[in-house]
N, C-alpha and C positions, 0 to 999 in steps of 0.2 A: 417087602418081598416082590411087591408086584413091579416097582421100579428096576428091581438089579436082575428079573426076569427078563422084562424087554429090553434094558440093556444088553443082557447077554444075548438075547434075541436079535437085537440088531447089529452087534458088531460082525459076525459072519456076513452078512447081508451088505454091511459096509464096503467091510474088504473086499468083497466079490464085484461091488460098483468101482473101487478105485481101481481092482485091477484091470476090470473091464475099459475104464478111462485110459488107465496106460498104455492099454495095448492100444488101444484108438488113436495116442497121440502118437505113438510110435510110427504106425503105418501111417499118419497124416504127415509128420515129417520126414517121412521117404517120398511121398508122392506130393508135386507140386501142382496147383492146374493151370494149366498153360493155355488152351485151347476151349471154349466154352462150345455148347452144341451146335450155336448156329454157324458159328465157323468150319466146325466138321462137319454139317451138312451142305455147304455151299462148296467148301473144297472136294467133297467126293463125287457132288452134283457135277460139277463143271469136269471132274475127271474121266466121268462118264460119258458125259457131252462131248468133251473132247475127242475121247476115243474113239467111239460112235461115229463122230463127222468125217474122223481121219479114216477109217475102216469103210465109209460108204462115198467118198469124196468122187469115186470115178462109176457112179452108179447110175447108169443110164438109163434103165427100165422103170426102177423105179426109186424117184431121189429122195422121197417123204422122208423115210430116215435123216439122212444130212439135212434135210430143212429144217427137221422138228428139232434134231440135235442143235441145230443153229439160234432157234427159237428158246430153247432151255436154257441154251450157253448166256444170250442175248439179256434173258430176265435174271440169272445168276448173277452174272457180272453187274449188272444195275444194283442187283441187292447187294452184292459184295462195295462197290463203291461207294454207295452208301453207308453201310453199317462201318466201313472206315474212316468216314467223316463224323460219323455221330457216337462211335462206340467209344466204349474209355477201357478197353482191357489191353493186351498183347497185338491185337489184331488191328486196333487203332491206328491210321496212319502217321500221327505224331509220336508212334512210339518205336517207328523204323523208320526214319527219314530216308529219302537216298543220297547216299553219301559216296561217290565212285573212287574215292580214293582210300577210303576206310576198308570199301568194298573189296577191291586190286590189293590193298596190305592183307585182309585178311586171307583172301585165296592164295597168297605166297606162304603168309604162317601155316594154314592148314598143307599145302604140299611138303612143308617142311617139318609138319606134326607140331607145331606151337601152337595153333590156332584157340582164342580163348574161346570157352563154353558160354552160350550165350541162353537165357531162358525162354526168348522167344525170337523172331528172326536174326540171324546174325546181319552183318552189314551187306554181304555177296548175295545171302539169301534173298534181302531187301529189297537190293537190284534186281533180283530175277523176278521177284513180283510186279513189281511196277513195270517190267518190261512184258510180262504175259498178262495183264490187265489192259496195257496202253495196245499191244498186240492181237488181243481178243477184242477189244473195242474195235480196233480196226478191221479184223477179220470179219466179224460180224454184221460191221455196218456195209460194206463193199458187198457181203454176200447177200444180205438182204436187199441191197439196191438194185444188184441186176438181178434178183431172182424174181421182184414188184416190175421192174422198166427195162429191163436188158431185150425184150420182146418185144418193145416199141420203140426203142430207140435204139441208136447206134452207139452203144456203151461198151463195146469191148473189152476198150482198156480196163473197166471197173473189175471184171472177170480176172484180168493178168492181174492187177492188185490184189484181188482177193486170196488168188495162190500165192503170192509171194509172200504177201503178210502171214498164210498160215502155214507155209512151209520155215519161215522164220520163226515163228512161235512153236512152232514143233521143235526145232532146233534148241530154241530155247530150253524149253522144256525138258528136253535131253541134259543139256548142261546143267540144268535142276535136280534132276535126278540124278546125276554124276557127283551134284554138291552132298546131297544128301546122303549119300552112299559112303562118301569120302567123310563126312560130318559122322557119322553114324560108326564107322571103325576107329576115326581118329578121338570119338568123347566116349568110346565104349556105352553107346546105347542105340536102339534100334528106334531111329526119327520119323520113319512114318507111323509105327505104333502111337506114337506122340497125336496125332492126329487120327489115330482112331477111338481113343481112351480119352483123350483131352488133356492124359497128368502125364508129369515127368517125371521119372525115377530118377533119387538121388544118385551120383555120380561113384560112390562107394560101391553098389549092388553091382553084381557080377552080369557080365554082358554075354549072351550065349549067341555065336553066329548062325550055329545049328537053327537055333530058336526063332531068329530074328529072319532066316533063309523061310523056313516053314510057314512062318506068316506071311510074309511077304508073297510065297507062292497060294496060298488061301486067298489072299485079296486078288492074287492075280486069277484064280479062278473061278471067285464069285463075281469080279467083273465080265470075265469072259462068258459066263452064265448068265448074267443081265444083257448082255448084247444080243445073246441067244435068243433069249426070251422077248428081245425087242423087235425081232427078225421072225415072231412068230413060230418059234421052235418050243419045244417041251422042256428047255433046259436039263442039266445034268447034277444038279445039286436038290437029291432029295429033302424035305419038308416032311418032320413027323406032324 
């Protein structure tokens, strides 16, 4: 009787556990890990530092926000490059080597609506990443050099090159954002959200352009709120 009683009690429990595991496996099969948290933190920190530096580039009365943004960018760039050499995930440099011919072919296929969907960086995205990293290092280096030695030595040319590198970097970012938008529409997935959650949803799930636009708007507002706080403002996003 005891054996029959325990067995009868365990059958519903086993059934519930089996159901829970099945739901978990279904959920896991639809979501694939792409970017781990260090990559996401570095990415959005660079976005915030770059945006702050560009908005304060002509600030003469108080250049400190621009300078601090440059220091933050320099530190994060160093960490990202180190991570790229040491990591073993999709953000490792060996996982997306620079291939200009494949990058151009991918962009052509994207315009024709025939581009392959990559789990990590596509060939065109890889070229943009390397270009932004190189331009970032050049911009930070020339900015630091002019800030530290520009008042003691006649190195106005360093300031000029700092501007050239920064604006070239800006246009590469714009091209990168255009590629992200085109890729999101072509593959029916909101790519900026992947850098927020770290997960990529399998392609058969529905893509909502309205939800993507709302998410992008929220990210923009949060970034704008961060900039307001950096300038000593109160911010406009209330926290409970």
